N, C-alpha and C positions, 0 to 999 in steps of 0.2 A: 523626168526626175531632175530636180535642181541640184547641181553640185555646189557645195560650199567648201571652198579650199581653206585648209588649215596650214599655215606656214610654220616654219621652225620657230619654236618658242611661243607658239600661239595655241589657243583653245577656242573651240566653237561649241555652243550649246544650242540645241533646237528641240522642238516638239513637233515639227512639221513632218507629217508622214510622207510627203512628196519630196523630201530632201535627202541628200546623201552627203555626209561629212567626209571629205577626202584629204589625204596628205600624201606627198610624194617624196621620193628619194630618201627614205629612212636608211641611214647607215648605222652609225653607233647610237643615234638618237632612238628614242622609243616612243611609239604611239600607244596611248592608253585610250581605249574606247569603252564607254559604258552606255547601257541601254536599259530603261525600265519598260518591260513589255506591256504593262497595264496603262501607263500614262504617256508612253512614247518619249519621255524626257531622256535625252541622249546627249553625250558629249564626246568629243575627240580632242585629245591633248597630244601635242608633238613637242616633247621636252628634249633638251640637248645635253644637260649636265645633271649629275646626281645631287650636288650639294650647293646651296646658295651662298654658303659662307666664303667660298673661293672666288665668287664674283658678286660680292655684296651690293655694290652700287648698281650694277646691271640688273640683278635679280629684284631689287626694289622697284626699278622702272619697268621691268618685264618679268613679273612673277611666274609666268608659265614657262620660262626658260629652264627651270630646274625642277627636279622631282619633288624635293622637300617643300617647295612653295607652290608649285603648279598643281600637284595632285589634290591636296586639301582644298584649294580654291576651286578646282573643277568640281569636286564632289559637292561643295557648298552651293555652287551655281546650278548644278543638276537638281539638287534638293529644292532650291528656290523655284524651279520650273515644275515642281510636282513629283520629282523622282524620289522613290523610296529606296534608300541606300541598302536595305536588307533584301530588296527584290532585284537589284541590278544584275544584269549579265555583264561580265567584265572580261575584256580581251587585252593582251599586250603583244605588240609586234615590234621587232627591230633589235637593237642592241648588238648589231653585227660587229665583228672585228675587221674593219675596213682598212686599217693600216697594219703594219707589221707588229706582231706581238712583242717584239724586242724593244719597241719604243717605250714600254713600261707604263703607258697610260691606261690601256685596256678600258677605255671610256664606255664601250658597250656593256661590258661585264659589270662595271661599277654602276652604270645606269640601272641595270637589271636588279642588282642587289638593293639599291636605293628604292626602286619601285616596290619590291617585295616588302621592305621594311616599313615604308609609308602605308601600304595597304594593310599590312598586319596590324599596325598601330591604330588604323581606322576600323579594324574588324571586318575587312572586306577580303574575299577570296577571289582569285582569278578563276574564271571558267575555262579559259583556253589561252594558249600563248604560242607564238612562233618567234623565238628569240635566238640570238647567236648566229653562228655561221659566218659567212663573209660576203653575203649578197645584199645589195640594196633592195628595198621593197617599197611598193606603193600600197596604200590601205584605203578602204572605203567602208563606211558604216551607213547602210541604207536604213533609214529610221522606220519607215512603214513596216517592213517585214522583220526588222531587227536582225539584219544579215550583215555580217562582216566579211569582206573579201580582201584577199591579199594577192598581189602580183609580184613575184620575185623577178629580179633582173634576168633577162633572157627568156622569160616565159611569155608565150603568146597570149594566154588567157589567164584571168585571175581565178583563184580557187576560194571557195567558202571555207572559213575557219569556224567550224561548229563549236558552240559553247559547251563542249563536253570533255575537254581534256587538253593534254599537252601534245604538241606535234614534236615528237622526240627527235626526228631527223634534223631539225633546225637548231638544236641546242649547242652550247659551247663544246668545242672539242679540245681536249687537253693534249 
């Protein structure tokens, strides 16, 4: 299987059933993975910030850096590759609180709220998510089988995140 690495503020789209889109060291960033089981049109986005208005010049140059610009662009690119937005399996991973909550930024939580708002506006529902907590994660989307795996920091083996619901244990703790 060919690994296609998605860096921070990047997105990769593929229909190659022999490829896996992977991203590493998700802290407060969020990886959004989408997969059309019929056409294999898939995408993996690793966004860093919730709102492009706070970094306007950077987000114009790197639109995948932010949720509000990166998610719509990824969805458009997946559709251009034959993906049907109503048929997509959609996963979200990341949004951890990797710095002290007293810093006031809560970027992970803000990224998650932005993600939910953008998806809601696009009429897209998450099938599964593993967000929050305080651990870094690596993520891979194997396009052929449409399998998403997640490896949390300290885990020896990745686990499959089934597109059937929320992983409650990894959500934000107040």
